[in-house]
C-alpha positions in Angstrom: 8.4 -12.2 3.8 5.4 -11.3 5.6 2.2 -10.1 3.8 -0.8 -10.2 5.9 -4.1 -10.9 4.0 -7.5 -10.1 5.5 -10.6 -10.7 3.5 -13.7 -8.3 4.4 -16.7 -6.6 2.8 -14.7 -4.1 0.9 -13.0 -6.1 -1.9 -16.5 -8.0 -2.6 -17.8 -4.4 -2.9 -15.2 -3.1 -5.0 -15.8 -5.9 -7.6 -19.4 -5.4 -7.7 -19.2 -1.6 -8.1 -16.8 -2.1 -11.0 -18.9 -4.5 -12.7 -22.0 -2.2 -12.3 -19.7 0.5 -13.7 -18.7 -1.6 -16.8 -22.4 -2.1 -17.4 -23.0 1.7 -17.4 -20.2 2.3 -19.8 -21.2 -0.4 -22.1 -24.6 1.0 -22.4 -23.3 4.5 -22.9 -20.8 3.3 -25.3 -23.5 1.4 -27.4 -25.9 4.6 -27.5 -22.9 7.0 -28.6 -22.0 7.6 -32.1 -18.5 6.8 -33.0 -16.0 9.4 -32.3 -13.4 9.3 -34.9 -12.5 12.8 -34.4 -11.5 12.1 -31.0 -9.2 9.2 -32.1 -7.5 11.6 -34.5 -5.9 13.7 -31.8 -2.4 12.7 -31.0 -3.0 14.3 -27.5 -5.9 13.7 -25.3 -6.5 14.7 -21.7 -8.8 12.6 -19.4 -10.0 11.7 -15.8 -10.0 8.6 -14.0 -11.1 7.1 -10.7 -10.3 3.8 -9.2 -11.1 1.7 -5.9 -7.9 0.2 -4.4 -6.7 -2.7 -2.4 -3.5 -2.0 -0.6 -1.3 -4.7 1.1 1.9 -4.1 3.3 4.9 -6.2 2.4 7.6 -6.7 5.0 9.9 -9.4 6.7 9.1 -8.1 9.9 6.9 -9.7 12.7 4.4 -7.0 12.0 4.0 -4.0 9.7 4.0 -0.2 10.5 0.3 0.3 9.1 -2.8 -0.8 11.0 -3.7 -4.3 10.1 -1.5 -4.5 7.1 -4.1 -4.5 4.6 -6.2 -1.4 3.8 -8.2 0.1 1.0 -8.7 3.4 -0.7 -9.3 5.6 -4.0 -7.5 7.3 -6.6 -8.5 10.3 -8.5 -6.4 11.2 -11.4 -6.1 14.0 -14.3 -4.6 12.1 -17.3 -2.8 12.8 -20.6 -2.1 10.3 -23.3 0.0 11.1 -26.2 0.1 8.8 -29.4 3.7 7.6 -30.5 2.5 5.1 -32.9 -0.9 4.1 -34.1 -0.8 1.5 -31.7 1.5 2.9 -29.0 0.8 5.7 -26.4 2.7 7.5 -23.6 0.3 7.8 -20.5 1.1 10.1 -17.8 -1.2 11.6 -15.0 -1.2 13.6 -11.6 -3.1 11.8 -9.0 -4.4 12.0 -5.4 -4.1 8.5 -3.7 -5.8 8.0 -0.4 -5.3 4.9 1.6 -6.9 3.8 4.8 -5.8 0.9 7.3 -7.7 -0.2 10.4 -6.3 -3.2 12.5 -10.0 -4.0 13.9 -10.6 -4.6 17.6 -7.6 -5.8 19.6 -6.8 -6.7 23.2 -3.4 -6.5 24.5 -1.8 -7.1 27.9 1.9 -6.7 29.0 3.8 -7.1 32.1 4.6 -3.6 33.1 4.5 -0.7 35.7 1.8 1.1 34.0 -1.0 3.6 34.9 -3.6 1.5 32.9 -2.4 -1.6 34.7 -0.9 -3.2 31.4 -4.1 -3.9 29.7 -5.6 -2.0 26.7 -8.2 -2.5 24.0 -9.2 -0.8 20.9 -8.1 -0.5 17.1 -5.4 1.2 15.4 -6.0 3.5 12.5 -3.8 4.9 9.6 -4.9 7.6 6.8 -2.5 8.5 4.2 -2.7 10.8 1.3 -0.1 10.5 -1.5 0.4 12.6 -4.9 1.1 10.0 -7.6 2.8 10.2 -11.0 2.7 7.4 -13.4 4.8 7.2 -16.6 3.3 4.4 -18.6 3.9 2.9 -22.0 0.2 1.9 -23.3 0.2 -0.6 -26.1 -3.2 -1.2 -28.1 -4.9 -4.2 -29.8 -7.5 -2.0 -31.5 -11.0 -2.3 -30.4 -10.1 -5.2 -27.9 -7.6 -4.5 -25.0 -4.8 -2.4 -24.3 -1.6 -3.1 -22.0 0.4 -0.7 -20.0 3.6 -0.6 -18.0 6.1 1.6 -16.4 7.3 3.3 -13.3 5.0 5.2 -10.7 6.3 8.1 -8.5 4.7 9.0 -5.2 5.1 11.8 -2.7 3.4 11.6 0.8 1.4 14.7 1.3 -0.2 13.4 4.9 -0.4 10.7 7.2 -2.5 10.6 10.4 -2.6 7.8 12.8 -4.4 6.9 16.0 -3.4 4.0 18.4 -4.9 2.5 21.3 -1.7 1.4 23.0 0.4 4.2 24.7 3.6 5.2 23.2 5.9 3.7 25.8 4.8 0.2 24.6 4.7 0.8 20.8 7.3 0.3 18.3 6.2 3.0 15.9 8.7 5.2 17.3 11.3 2.9 15.4 9.9 4.2 11.9 9.7 7.5 10.1 7.7 8.0 6.8 9.6 8.7 3.5 8.5 11.8 1.4 9.4 10.1 -1.8 8.8 6.6 -3.3 8.9 4.7 -6.5 7.3 1.5 -7.8 6.3 -0.4 -11.0 2.8 -0.8 -12.4 1.2 -3.0 -15.0 -2.3 -2.8 -16.3 -5.0 -4.0 -18.6 -8.0 -2.2 -20.0 -10.5 -1.4 -22.7 -11.4 1.9 -24.5 -14.8 2.4 -25.7 -15.7 4.3 -28.8 -17.6 7.0 -26.6 -14.3 7.6 -25.0 -15.1 5.9 -21.8 -12.6 3.0 -20.4 -12.2 0.6 -17.7 -9.0 -0.8 -16.4 -7.3 -2.9 -13.9 -3.8 -2.2 -12.3 -1.2 -3.8 -10.0 1.4 -1.7 -8.6 4.4 -2.8 -6.4 6.8 -0.5 -4.4 10.3 -0.8 -4.9 11.5 1.6 -2.3 10.6 1.5 1.5 7.8 3.6 2.6 9.5 4.4 5.9 13.1 4.9 7.3 14.1 2.1 10.0 16.1 3.0 13.3 17.2 -0.7 13.8 18.8 -0.2 17.2 15.5 1.3 18.5 13.5 -1.9 18.0 16.7 -4.1 19.4 16.7 -5.9 22.6 19.6 -7.7 24.7 19.1 -11.4 25.0 21.3 -12.8 27.9 21.7 -16.3 29.4 23.1 -17.1 32.8 24.3 -20.2 34.4 24.5 -20.9 38.2 26.9 -23.4 40.1 27.8 -24.1 43.6 31.4 -23.2 44.7 32.5 -26.4 46.6 35.3 -24.4 48.4 33.0 -21.9 50.0 29.4 -23.6 49.5 28.1 -20.3 47.9 26.2 -20.2 44.7 27.8 -18.3 41.9 26.2 -17.1 38.8 27.9 -16.3 35.7 26.7 -14.8 32.3 26.7 -17.7 29.8 25.9 -15.6 26.5 24.7 -12.2 25.6 23.7 -10.9 22.1 21.6 -8.2 20.6 18.4 -9.4 18.8 17.0 -7.1 15.8 14.5 -9.6 14.4 11.6 -7.3 15.7 12.6 -4.6 13.1 12.3 -5.6 9.4 14.9 -4.9 6.5 12.1 -3.6 4.2 8.4 -2.1 4.1 6.8 -1.9 0.9 3.3 -2.0 -0.6 1.5 -3.5 -3.4 -1.7 -2.1 -4.7 -4.7 -3.5 -6.9 -6.7 -0.8 -8.7 -10.0 -1.3 -10.6 -11.2 1.7 -12.1 -13.2 3.8 -14.8 -12.1 7.0 -16.6 -12.8 9.0 -19.6 -10.9 10.5 -22.6 -12.2 13.9 -23.7 
C-alpha cells in the first residue's frame, strides 16, 4: 500500500484556524442564553463548514492525483432527526472541494521529443464533489457526541493541468468514476447556543477511477547470445518475455480528515 504523506503549512494552518474558531464558539456559547426550546425540536436544520486534508491511497508506484496529498473545504446544509433522547439521524447535502499540487518537479526521459525529453513544472488537480452522508449520532449529554455511517459522493468536476506532454504521461490509463461510497466516523461537541465543533475521518471504499491495466503495461524481454561453432556466427535467441502490469495499481482510494464548525438553527 502506498500512501504519500507531505507535511506543509496547510495542516498547521488548519489546526490554528479550528482552535481559533473553537475559542469564538465558546465565547458565543457562554454569552448565549440556554436554548431549551431548540433542543425540544425533533428535527433541526443546520449548516457546517470544514477544512480538510485529503490523502490518496493506492498500491501503484504513484497515484493519479498531483502529489498524492491535497487539501480542501466542505460546505454542507444539514438535517438532524431525533430517534431517542440520546440518538439522532444526521444527514446533509455538501459541496466538497479538493486541490492537489505536486510541487515543482524536473523530469527527463530518453525519447525523440520536440522538447528534447526534459521538462519542469508542477501538476495540479481541482475536484468538486457532491457528498451525502447518512450518519447515526450518539450523544453523551453536554459532553460529546459520536457519529458514524456511510458517505456517498458524486463527482461534479475535475480540472487538471500537467507539465509533462500526454505522450509520456500515464493518466490516459485512468478515468474518473462518477459515483463513490465510503465510511465516516466523527466526534464533536454541541454548545447550548446551537454552535458545534467536530472532527471527522472518512475512508473511501470504492475506487475513485477506473483503470485500463493494459494501457500501463509493458513487455519485458531477455535475450541470450552464443557463437555457432559450425559457422562461427553469433546467434541471438529470446530467453524470456512477459508483460509487466505493476505500473498500474489495483485500487485508488481516498482518506479525508475534516475539522469543522457548524450551527443548528
